[in-house]
C-alpha positions in Angstrom: 107.0 66.9 131.7 108.5 65.1 128.6 112.2 65.6 128.0 113.0 68.4 125.6 109.8 70.4 126.2 109.4 73.6 128.2 106.5 74.7 130.2 103.9 76.7 128.3 105.0 80.3 127.8 108.7 79.6 128.2 111.4 78.9 125.8 113.4 75.6 125.7 117.0 75.4 126.8 117.9 75.9 123.1 117.2 79.6 123.3 119.3 81.7 121.0 122.0 83.7 122.7 120.9 87.2 123.6 117.2 86.3 124.0 115.4 86.0 127.2 113.7 82.6 127.8 109.9 82.9 127.7 109.9 86.4 126.3 106.6 86.5 124.5 107.2 90.0 123.1 108.9 88.5 120.1 105.9 86.4 119.4 103.5 89.4 120.0 105.4 91.6 117.5 105.6 88.7 115.1 101.8 88.2 115.4 101.2 91.9 114.8 103.3 91.8 111.6 101.7 88.6 110.4 98.2 89.9 111.1 98.9 93.2 109.2 100.3 91.3 106.3 97.4 88.9 106.3 94.9 91.8 106.4 96.7 93.5 103.5 96.4 90.3 101.4 92.8 89.8 102.3 91.8 93.4 101.4 94.0 93.3 98.3 91.9 90.6 96.8 88.8 92.8 97.1 90.5 95.9 95.8 91.7 94.1 92.7 88.5 92.3 92.0 86.0 95.1 92.8 88.0 98.3 91.8 91.0 97.1 89.8 93.2 98.9 92.4 96.4 97.7 93.9 96.6 97.7 97.7 99.3 100.4 97.4 97.0 102.6 95.2 94.0 102.1 97.5 96.2 102.9 100.5 97.3 106.2 98.9 93.8 107.1 97.8 92.1 106.4 101.2 94.7 108.4 103.0 94.0 111.4 100.8 90.3 110.9 100.9 90.3 111.0 104.7 92.7 114.0 105.1 91.6 117.6 105.4 91.2 119.1 101.9 91.9 115.6 100.4 95.6 116.3 100.3 98.8 115.4 102.1 102.4 116.4 101.9 104.2 113.8 99.9 106.5 113.1 102.9 103.6 112.6 105.2 101.9 110.4 102.7 105.0 108.3 102.4 105.2 107.9 106.2 101.6 107.0 106.5 101.7 104.4 103.7 105.1 102.9 104.6 106.3 103.7 101.1 109.7 105.0 100.4 109.7 108.5 98.9 110.7 107.0 95.5 108.0 104.3 95.8 105.4 106.9 96.6 106.5 109.0 93.7 105.9 106.1 91.3 102.6 105.3 92.9 101.4 108.9 92.7 102.7 109.0 89.0 100.5 106.0 88.2 97.4 107.5 90.0 98.1 110.8 88.3 98.2 109.1 84.9 94.7 107.7 85.7 93.4 111.1 86.7 92.8 110.1 90.3 95.5 112.3 92.0 97.2 115.6 91.2 100.3 117.2 92.5 100.4 120.7 94.0 103.5 122.6 95.0 103.8 125.2 97.7 104.4 128.6 96.3 106.4 129.7 99.4 108.5 126.6 99.5 108.9 124.6 96.3 110.2 121.6 98.3 106.7 121.3 99.8 105.0 119.0 97.3 101.4 117.7 98.0 99.4 114.9 96.5 95.7 115.9 96.0 92.7 113.7 95.3 91.1 114.8 92.1 87.3 114.9 91.6 87.5 111.6 89.7 89.5 110.2 92.6 86.9 111.5 95.1 84.1 109.8 93.1 86.0 106.5 93.1 86.6 106.8 96.9 83.0 107.8 97.6 82.1 104.4 96.1 85.0 102.3 97.5 85.1 103.5 101.1 81.6 102.2 102.1 82.4 98.8 100.5 85.8 98.8 102.3 84.2 99.7 105.7 81.7 96.8 105.2 84.5 94.4 104.5 86.6 95.6 107.5 83.5 95.3 109.7 82.8 91.8 108.5 86.4 90.7 109.3 86.7 92.4 112.6 83.3 91.5 113.9 84.0 87.9 113.2 87.1 88.0 115.5 86.3 90.7 118.1 83.5 92.1 120.2 82.8 95.8 119.9 84.6 96.5 123.2 87.6 94.4 122.0 87.8 96.4 118.8 87.7 99.7 120.7 90.5 98.4 123.0 92.5 97.2 120.0 92.2 100.6 118.3 93.3 102.4 121.5 96.3 100.2 121.9 97.4 100.4 118.3 97.1 104.2 118.3 99.3 104.3 121.4 101.8 102.0 119.8 101.8 104.0 116.5 102.3 107.3 118.3 105.2 105.9 120.3 106.8 104.5 117.2 106.4 107.8 115.3 108.0 109.6 118.2 110.9 107.2 118.4 111.4 107.4 114.6 111.3 111.2 114.8 114.0 111.2 117.4 116.2 109.1 115.0 115.4 111.6 112.2 113.5 109.0 110.3 110.4 111.2 109.7 109.9 114.8 109.0 108.2 117.2 111.4 105.4 119.5 110.3 107.5 122.7 110.3 107.7 122.8 106.4 103.9 122.7 105.8 103.0 125.2 103.1 101.8 128.4 104.8 99.3 129.1 102.0 97.7 125.6 102.3 94.1 125.9 103.5 
């Protein structure tokens, strides 16, 4: 082995203090973040060119379109889209100004605000979702077999559920105890 190189899968002697040599977990998490960011950029190009939607707007609209009653509590929507509450408020304001989303308050608890997909928003998503599914399918089928896609989905679901649980323990997400009782 040449001087200054480490065996494949291990770190060199210049490992930063506090890190374990050869710990590929840092690389794995980095690859996950890079892949997610790359997918967002890839899909963003299509949203902007085909629908004149920002990635953020599409993310909000698709979450609403795929939720029961085409609505979500603002806090749940913020958690699902990785937006801050103020960022989500601005995004919903823009979508509301375009007639794609409306707000609904809970009569029993005025703190319980919901974002609701409007009929115009539903028409837009009825057209956009099949196109998005085709694009996602094109990307994933280029990289994975059907079995690999299924395995990836199972692993990502398990990771997401763990992360949500950990964040809940730290008080970083709300639980469902304040769902509006009168909501369908």
